[in-house]
TORKOL-4160 file (C-alpha; in steps of 0.2 Angstrom, whole numbers, padded with zeros to 4 digits, m for minus):
126
<pt num="1" X="0534" Y="0345" Z="0480"/>
<pt num="2" X="0537" Y="0347" Z="0499"/>
<pt num="3" X="0526" Y="0363" Z="0500"/>
<pt num="4" X="0512" Y="0353" Z="0491"/>
<pt num="5" X="0514" Y="0339" Z="0503"/>
<pt num="6" X="0514" Y="0350" Z="0518"/>
<pt num="7" X="0499" Y="0360" Z="0512"/>
<pt num="8" X="0488" Y="0347" Z="0503"/>
<pt num="9" X="0496" Y="0330" Z="0507"/>
<pt num="10" X="0499" Y="0318" Z="0493"/>
<pt num="11" X="0507" Y="0320" Z="0476"/>
<pt num="12" X="0505" Y="0337" Z="0467"/>
<pt num="13" X="0494" Y="0337" Z="0451"/>
<pt num="14" X="0503" Y="0342" Z="0435"/>
<pt num="15" X="0506" Y="0361" Z="0434"/>
<pt num="16" X="0492" Y="0370" Z="0424"/>
<pt num="17" X="0488" Y="0388" Z="0420"/>
<pt num="18" X="0476" Y="0396" Z="0432"/>
<pt num="19" X="0458" Y="0393" Z="0425"/>
<pt num="20" X="0449" Y="0408" Z="0416"/>
<pt num="21" X="0434" Y="0415" Z="0426"/>
<pt num="22" X="0422" Y="0404" Z="0416"/>
<pt num="23" X="0433" Y="0389" Z="0419"/>
<pt num="24" X="0433" Y="0393" Z="0437"/>
<pt num="25" X="0414" Y="0393" Z="0437"/>
<pt num="26" X="0414" Y="0376" Z="0428"/>
<pt num="27" X="0426" Y="0369" Z="0441"/>
<pt num="28" X="0415" Y="0375" Z="0455"/>
<pt num="29" X="0400" Y="0367" Z="0447"/>
<pt num="30" X="0409" Y="0351" Z="0445"/>
<pt num="31" X="0416" Y="0352" Z="0463"/>
<pt num="32" X="0398" Y="0354" Z="0469"/>
<pt num="33" X="0392" Y="0339" Z="0460"/>
<pt num="34" X="0382" Y="0348" Z="0447"/>
<pt num="35" X="0391" Y="0341" Z="0432"/>
<pt num="36" X="0383" Y="0324" Z="0429"/>
<pt num="37" X="0397" Y="0317" Z="0419"/>
<pt num="38" X="0409" Y="0321" Z="0433"/>
<pt num="39" X="0399" Y="0320" Z="0449"/>
<pt num="40" X="0410" Y="0306" Z="0456"/>
<pt num="41" X="0421" Y="0308" Z="0471"/>
<pt num="42" X="0438" Y="0310" Z="0463"/>
<pt num="43" X="0432" Y="0322" Z="0449"/>
<pt num="44" X="0424" Y="0333" Z="0463"/>
<pt num="45" X="0440" Y="0333" Z="0474"/>
<pt num="46" X="0451" Y="0337" Z="0459"/>
<pt num="47" X="0440" Y="0351" Z="0455"/>
<pt num="48" X="0440" Y="0358" Z="0472"/>
<pt num="49" X="0459" Y="0357" Z="0473"/>
<pt num="50" X="0461" Y="0366" Z="0457"/>
<pt num="51" X="0450" Y="0380" Z="0464"/>
<pt num="52" X="0462" Y="0381" Z="0479"/>
<pt num="53" X="0477" Y="0382" Z="0467"/>
<pt num="54" X="0468" Y="0395" Z="0456"/>
<pt num="55" X="0465" Y="0406" Z="0472"/>
<pt num="56" X="0447" Y="0404" Z="0472"/>
<pt num="57" X="0447" Y="0400" Z="0490"/>
<pt num="58" X="0429" Y="0405" Z="0495"/>
<pt num="59" X="0422" Y="0394" Z="0481"/>
<pt num="60" X="0434" Y="0380" Z="0486"/>
<pt num="61" X="0428" Y="0381" Z="0504"/>
<pt num="62" X="0410" Y="0379" Z="0499"/>
<pt num="63" X="0415" Y="0365" Z="0487"/>
<pt num="64" X="0425" Y="0355" Z="0500"/>
<pt num="65" X="0410" Y="0356" Z="0512"/>
<pt num="66" X="0398" Y="0350" Z="0498"/>
<pt num="67" X="0410" Y="0336" Z="0495"/>
<pt num="68" X="0410" Y="0331" Z="0514"/>
<pt num="69" X="0391" Y="0331" Z="0514"/>
<pt num="70" X="0390" Y="0320" Z="0499"/>
<pt num="71" X="0404" Y="0309" Z="0505"/>
<pt num="72" X="0404" Y="0309" Z="0524"/>
<pt num="73" X="0420" Y="0299" Z="0525"/>
<pt num="74" X="0429" Y="0314" Z="0517"/>
<pt num="75" X="0424" Y="0326" Z="0531"/>
<pt num="76" X="0441" Y="0326" Z="0540"/>
<pt num="77" X="0450" Y="0329" Z="0524"/>
<pt num="78" X="0438" Y="0342" Z="0519"/>
<pt num="79" X="0440" Y="0352" Z="0535"/>
<pt num="80" X="0459" Y="0352" Z="0533"/>
<pt num="81" X="0456" Y="0359" Z="0515"/>
<pt num="82" X="0445" Y="0372" Z="0522"/>
<pt num="83" X="0458" Y="0376" Z="0534"/>
<pt num="84" X="0471" Y="0378" Z="0521"/>
<pt num="85" X="0459" Y="0390" Z="0511"/>
<pt num="86" X="0458" Y="0400" Z="0527"/>
<pt num="87" X="0477" Y="0400" Z="0529"/>
<pt num="88" X="0479" Y="0406" Z="0511"/>
<pt num="89" X="0467" Y="0420" Z="0515"/>
<pt num="90" X="0477" Y="0424" Z="0531"/>
<pt num="91" X="0462" Y="0420" Z="0542"/>
<pt num="92" X="0473" Y="0410" Z="0554"/>
<pt num="93" X="0460" Y="0409" Z="0568"/>
<pt num="94" X="0447" Y="0401" Z="0556"/>
<pt num="95" X="0461" Y="0389" Z="0549"/>
<pt num="96" X="0465" Y="0383" Z="0567"/>
<pt num="97" X="0447" Y="0380" Z="0571"/>
<pt num="98" X="0445" Y="0369" Z="0555"/>
<pt num="99" X="0461" Y="0360" Z="0558"/>
<pt num="100" X="0456" Y="0356" Z="0576"/>
<pt num="101" X="0438" Y="0351" Z="0570"/>
<pt num="102" X="0447" Y="0339" Z="0557"/>
<pt num="103" X="0456" Y="0331" Z="0571"/>
<pt num="104" X="0440" Y="0329" Z="0582"/>
<pt num="105" X="0432" Y="0320" Z="0567"/>
<pt num="106" X="0446" Y="0308" Z="0563"/>
<pt num="107" X="0460" Y="0317" Z="0554"/>
<pt num="108" X="0478" Y="0311" Z="0560"/>
<pt num="109" X="0483" Y="0324" Z="0573"/>
<pt num="110" X="0502" Y="0320" Z="0571"/>
<pt num="111" X="0500" Y="0324" Z="0552"/>
<pt num="112" X="0493" Y="0341" Z="0556"/>
<pt num="113" X="0505" Y="0345" Z="0570"/>
<pt num="114" X="0516" Y="0355" Z="0559"/>
<pt num="115" X="0502" Y="0364" Z="0550"/>
<pt num="116" X="0495" Y="0369" Z="0566"/>
<pt num="117" X="0511" Y="0375" Z="0573"/>
<pt num="118" X="0515" Y="0385" Z="0557"/>
<pt num="119" X="0497" Y="0393" Z="0558"/>
<pt num="120" X="0500" Y="0398" Z="0576"/>
<pt num="121" X="0517" Y="0406" Z="0571"/>
<pt num="122" X="0508" Y="0416" Z="0558"/>
<pt num="123" X="0495" Y="0422" Z="0570"/>
<pt num="124" X="0509" Y="0428" Z="0581"/>
<pt num="125" X="0517" Y="0436" Z="0566"/>
<pt num="126" X="0534" Y="0427" Z="0569"/>
């Protein structure tokens, strides 16, 4: 639970098996808002989170940015999630850029302090 909170914030969803490739594509389409029955904000955010958990980080990044375009108030959170995807891909420079951008557009800097410090440590290899 602590890991989930430090990476994503909030409560962890129930543990589920990784989606099959065709399910990952369905999640991606839902997160992009292409599933009319599930085009609302919550369904799209849940689908994007499931993509991250499934290791589909490139699709998750694209999904989070699409969510931010559709729901501008979600931009700070979307940038944090894009940063998380970059961390999972070990692209720490891009992760830091997204975390810092999230702060510039309204994310809680104190809430990101630990994540930023951890990402900098990983960049140094310590």
